[in-house]
C-alpha positions in Angstrom: 66.3 43.2 -49.6 64.4 45.9 -47.4 66.0 48.6 -44.7 65.3 50.7 -42.1 67.6 53.9 -41.2 68.5 55.9 -38.3 71.5 58.4 -38.2 73.2 58.8 -35.1 70.8 56.3 -33.2 68.0 58.3 -33.9 69.4 61.7 -32.2 68.6 64.7 -34.0 71.9 66.5 -33.8 75.5 65.0 -34.0 79.4 66.7 -34.2 80.2 64.3 -36.5 80.5 64.7 -40.3 80.4 60.8 -41.0 77.9 59.5 -38.3 76.8 55.6 -38.1 73.4 54.9 -40.1 71.8 52.1 -38.1 69.8 50.0 -40.1 67.7 46.3 -39.5 67.9 45.1 -43.1 67.4 41.4 -43.6 67.5 38.5 -46.2 66.1 35.2 -45.7 67.1 34.2 -49.2 70.6 34.9 -50.2 72.0 37.0 -47.3 72.9 40.7 -47.2 76.3 41.2 -49.0 76.7 45.1 -49.3 75.4 48.3 -47.8 75.9 51.6 -49.8 75.7 54.9 -48.0 76.3 58.6 -49.2 75.1 62.3 -49.1 73.4 62.1 -52.4 70.7 59.5 -53.9 71.5 57.1 -55.2 74.4 56.1 -52.4 77.6 55.1 -54.0 80.2 54.5 -51.2 79.7 50.9 -50.9 81.3 48.2 -48.4 80.6 44.7 -46.8 77.0 44.9 -45.5 77.0 46.2 -41.9 74.4 47.1 -39.4 75.8 50.2 -38.6 77.7 51.7 -41.7 79.1 55.4 -41.5 78.1 57.8 -43.9 80.1 60.8 -45.4 77.7 63.7 -45.2 78.0 67.0 -47.1 80.5 68.9 -45.7 79.9 72.2 -43.2 77.0 72.5 -40.6 73.3 72.6 -40.8 70.8 70.1 -41.4 72.1 67.4 -43.7 70.8 64.0 -45.6 72.3 60.9 -45.7 71.2 58.0 -47.8 71.3 54.1 -47.5 70.7 51.4 -49.8 71.3 47.5 -48.9 72.0 44.7 -51.8 71.4 41.0 -51.4 74.0 38.1 -52.4 72.0 37.6 -55.2 72.3 41.5 -56.6 69.0 42.4 -55.7 68.9 46.3 -54.1 66.5 47.8 -51.4 64.7 51.0 -51.8 66.8 53.8 -51.2 66.1 55.3 -47.6 67.2 58.6 -46.4 67.2 60.5 -43.0 68.3 63.8 -41.8 70.5 65.1 -39.1 71.7 68.5 -37.9 75.5 68.5 -38.0 76.6 71.1 -35.2 80.8 71.1 -34.7 80.5 74.8 -33.0 81.9 74.8 -29.4 79.3 76.2 -26.9 80.4 79.4 -25.5 80.7 80.2 -21.5 80.5 83.9 -21.1 80.3 84.5 -17.3 80.3 82.4 -14.0 79.1 83.9 -10.7 79.3 82.1 -7.3 76.9 82.9 -4.7 76.1 81.1 -1.2 72.9 79.1 -0.6 71.9 81.9 1.5 72.1 84.9 -0.8 74.5 86.5 -3.4 77.4 87.0 -1.3 81.3 87.1 -1.7 81.7 85.1 1.2 80.4 81.9 2.5 80.5 80.4 6.0 79.7 76.8 4.7 80.9 75.0 1.2 77.7 74.7 -0.5 77.4 77.1 -3.0 75.4 77.8 -6.3 77.2 78.3 -9.8 75.5 80.5 -12.1 76.7 80.5 -15.6 75.9 82.3 -18.7 76.5 80.1 -21.7 74.8 79.7 -25.2 74.8 77.5 -28.1 72.9 77.9 -31.2 71.3 74.5 -30.8 71.0 74.2 -27.3 72.8 73.3 -23.9 72.6 69.7 -22.8 75.0 69.5 -19.9 77.0 71.1 -17.3 79.7 69.5 -15.4 82.2 71.4 -12.5 85.5 71.0 -11.1 87.5 72.2 -8.0 90.7 71.6 -9.8 90.1 72.3 -13.8 90.8 68.7 -14.7 88.6 66.4 -12.6 85.0 67.0 -13.7 82.0 65.8 -11.7 79.4 63.7 -13.4 77.5 66.2 -15.8 74.2 67.1 -15.3 71.0 68.7 -17.3 72.2 72.2 -18.1 70.4 74.9 -15.6 71.7 78.5 -15.5 72.2 77.7 -11.7 73.3 74.3 -10.3 74.5 73.5 -6.7 78.0 72.9 -6.0 79.7 71.9 -3.0 83.4 73.7 -2.3 86.5 72.1 -1.1 86.6 72.4 2.7 88.8 75.2 4.6 89.1 78.5 4.6 90.5 80.5 1.8 89.7 81.7 -1.9 88.2 78.8 -3.9 88.1 78.4 -7.8 85.4 76.5 -9.9 85.6 75.6 -13.4 82.6 74.9 -15.6 82.4 72.8 -18.9 79.2 73.0 -20.7 78.3 70.7 -23.9 76.0 71.5 -26.4 72.9 69.1 -27.6 75.3 68.0 -30.5 78.0 66.7 -27.5 80.5 69.6 -28.2 82.1 70.6 -25.0 83.1 74.5 -24.1 86.7 75.2 -25.5 88.1 75.1 -22.0 86.8 75.1 -18.6 85.8 78.4 -17.3 
């Protein structure tokens, strides 16, 4: 039996303590029977064969290793393979949001088009930003940038814009800012 391993479909970060480990094992003779995974070698958490088993990583955040071994129906075991991924379960933090008209940094705007400037941080990096007029229905996330264009609802009066940022591991900021 032979195995190939990929943690969380090859992503470098996850917010899960038990991500999937994809493998492309095959056995033309007796067929695959079990897959064993774990945070140490040899892996001891065995289950019926799956191409995408989960593995319980060592608790906490940071770089974690996972191990995988496949066993065929005849009892032959593959070599143990390993891969690493960084576990990040800390939410990104938004500390400031500033709106400015597209014609300059003003408190008032004559049109609905504004720039939304954010100050946000995350130890491993920010991935996306999504904006909302009501705090519940957010537009499609776009790549994070410190300033993104946004269209306010029509009509006179004060407007509020909510911001949600997501980090590279998939964690979203605690509450819309």
